[in-house]
C-alpha beads as a LAMMPS data file, in Angstrom:
LAMMPS data file: protein, C-alpha beads

114 atoms
113 bonds

1 atom types
1 bond types

-500.0 500.0 xlo xhi
-500.0 500.0 ylo yhi
-500.0 500.0 zlo zhi

Masses

1 110.0

Atoms # bond

1 1 1 0.000 0.000 0.000
2 1 1 1.371 3.379 -0.996
3 1 1 1.001 6.277 1.387
4 1 1 1.277 10.010 0.833
5 1 1 4.013 11.012 3.276
6 1 1 7.150 13.115 3.294
7 1 1 9.600 14.330 5.955
8 1 1 12.018 17.203 5.431
9 1 1 14.358 18.882 7.857
10 1 1 16.099 22.222 8.003
11 1 1 18.441 23.399 10.744
12 1 1 18.259 27.065 11.769
13 1 1 20.915 27.961 14.320
14 1 1 20.608 25.047 16.768
15 1 1 16.939 24.288 16.074
16 1 1 15.861 21.433 13.820
17 1 1 12.646 22.131 11.904
18 1 1 10.992 18.950 10.663
19 1 1 8.210 19.417 8.108
20 1 1 5.648 16.640 7.890
21 1 1 3.638 16.319 4.695
22 1 1 0.726 13.994 4.017
23 1 1 -0.692 11.355 6.318
24 1 1 1.039 10.383 9.541
25 1 1 -0.422 6.923 10.062
26 1 1 0.720 3.533 11.394
27 1 1 2.713 2.792 8.242
28 1 1 4.876 5.897 8.346
29 1 1 4.842 7.027 12.004
30 1 1 7.915 4.852 12.731
31 1 1 9.819 6.881 10.093
32 1 1 9.176 10.055 12.084
33 1 1 10.355 8.286 15.249
34 1 1 13.542 7.084 13.519
35 1 1 14.212 10.581 12.171
36 1 1 13.802 12.214 15.600
37 1 1 15.949 9.551 17.298
38 1 1 18.721 9.998 14.715
39 1 1 18.613 13.785 15.070
40 1 1 18.743 13.433 18.878
41 1 1 21.689 11.032 18.642
42 1 1 23.450 13.679 16.543
43 1 1 23.215 16.014 19.566
44 1 1 20.104 18.009 18.651
45 1 1 17.759 18.910 21.517
46 1 1 15.590 21.687 20.039
47 1 1 12.915 20.663 17.571
48 1 1 10.032 22.327 15.784
49 1 1 7.632 20.059 13.933
50 1 1 5.767 21.838 11.164
51 1 1 2.355 20.309 10.444
52 1 1 1.378 22.825 7.745
53 1 1 1.008 20.073 5.123
54 1 1 -0.235 17.342 7.482
55 1 1 -3.566 15.872 6.400
56 1 1 -4.061 13.121 8.999
57 1 1 -2.465 11.844 12.214
58 1 1 -3.328 8.652 14.065
59 1 1 -2.941 7.548 17.677
60 1 1 0.324 5.658 17.062
61 1 1 1.923 8.800 15.645
62 1 1 0.665 10.872 18.586
63 1 1 2.104 8.296 20.993
64 1 1 5.447 8.452 19.224
65 1 1 5.477 12.251 19.466
66 1 1 4.652 12.086 23.169
67 1 1 7.418 9.538 23.794
68 1 1 9.985 11.584 21.886
69 1 1 8.922 14.720 23.773
70 1 1 9.607 13.010 27.098
71 1 1 13.065 11.849 25.949
72 1 1 13.990 15.225 24.461
73 1 1 12.915 17.062 27.626
74 1 1 15.000 14.639 29.720
75 1 1 17.971 15.952 27.732
76 1 1 17.028 19.593 28.446
77 1 1 15.453 20.096 25.029
78 1 1 11.939 20.551 23.694
79 1 1 9.671 19.791 20.762
80 1 1 7.359 22.586 19.666
81 1 1 4.565 22.183 17.119
82 1 1 3.537 24.724 14.510
83 1 1 0.911 25.227 11.813
84 1 1 -1.729 22.760 13.001
85 1 1 -4.842 22.989 10.873
86 1 1 -8.190 23.024 12.697
87 1 1 -8.736 19.270 12.189
88 1 1 -5.334 18.302 13.644
89 1 1 -5.662 20.886 16.447
90 1 1 -9.039 19.403 17.416
91 1 1 -7.540 15.897 17.573
92 1 1 -4.710 17.165 19.791
93 1 1 -7.243 18.864 22.082
94 1 1 -9.444 15.753 22.282
95 1 1 -6.561 13.583 23.500
96 1 1 -4.983 16.267 25.702
97 1 1 -1.752 16.664 23.738
98 1 1 -2.366 20.398 23.489
99 1 1 -1.617 20.495 27.228
100 1 1 1.819 18.854 27.003
101 1 1 3.080 20.295 23.711
102 1 1 3.675 23.975 23.124
103 1 1 1.775 24.828 19.943
104 1 1 2.453 27.940 17.869
105 1 1 0.944 29.569 14.814
106 1 1 4.298 30.308 13.167
107 1 1 7.893 29.183 13.015
108 1 1 9.083 32.608 14.216
109 1 1 6.963 32.378 17.382
110 1 1 8.322 28.920 18.192
111 1 1 11.939 29.926 17.538
112 1 1 11.598 32.985 19.794
113 1 1 10.376 30.773 22.641
114 1 1 13.530 28.645 22.689

Bonds

1 1 1 2
2 1 2 3
3 1 3 4
4 1 4 5
5 1 5 6
6 1 6 7
7 1 7 8
8 1 8 9
9 1 9 10
10 1 10 11
11 1 11 12
12 1 12 13
13 1 13 14
14 1 14 15
15 1 15 16
16 1 16 17
17 1 17 18
18 1 18 19
19 1 19 20
20 1 20 21
21 1 21 22
22 1 22 23
23 1 23 24
24 1 24 25
25 1 25 26
26 1 26 27
27 1 27 28
28 1 28 29
29 1 29 30
30 1 30 31
31 1 31 32
32 1 32 33
33 1 33 34
34 1 34 35
35 1 35 36
36 1 36 37
37 1 37 38
38 1 38 39
39 1 39 40
40 1 40 41
41 1 41 42
42 1 42 43
43 1 43 44
44 1 44 45
45 1 45 46
46 1 46 47
47 1 47 48
48 1 48 49
49 1 49 50
50 1 50 51
51 1 51 52
52 1 52 53
53 1 53 54
54 1 54 55
55 1 55 56
56 1 56 57
57 1 57 58
58 1 58 59
59 1 59 60
60 1 60 61
61 1 61 62
62 1 62 63
63 1 63 64
64 1 64 65
65 1 65 66
66 1 66 67
67 1 67 68
68 1 68 69
69 1 69 70
70 1 70 71
71 1 71 72
72 1 72 73
73 1 73 74
74 1 74 75
75 1 75 76
76 1 76 77
77 1 77 78
78 1 78 79
79 1 79 80
80 1 80 81
81 1 81 82
82 1 82 83
83 1 83 84
84 1 84 85
85 1 85 86
86 1 86 87
87 1 87 88
88 1 88 89
89 1 89 90
90 1 90 91
91 1 91 92
92 1 92 93
93 1 93 94
94 1 94 95
95 1 95 96
96 1 96 97
97 1 97 98
98 1 98 99
99 1 99 100
100 1 100 101
101 1 101 102
102 1 102 103
103 1 103 104
104 1 104 105
105 1 105 106
106 1 106 107
107 1 107 108
108 1 108 109
109 1 109 110
110 1 110 111
111 1 111 112
112 1 112 113
113 1 113 114
C-alpha cells in the first residue's frame, strides 16, 4: 500500500525544523520516530515540527510524538509544534496533547520561545 508522506528537515541555528507532509499513520509514524531519534543522537535537543502540510495523524503517531517529547525534555530540550490545521488541532485537544506540547501559529513564534 502506498502512502502520501514526506519528511524534510532544516536546521536554523541550533533548532531542527521537521516538516511533515501527508498522512502520519501507522505505516509511516515509525519513520518520524527514527528521524527524531537519529537527530537526537546527533546532539540536537531543540525541535520544531511543522504540520502545515499534514492531512491526517493517528494515535500511534501521537504516541510516538509524546514519547519523543519526554526523551527530548530529559535531555534539556523541547519539541514545539507549529501550523496545526483546525482538524489536527481538534484531535490534539481531544486527547490532551495540546496540554503537554507547546503549539504555535508560526515558526518565528516557536523559535523565539527557545
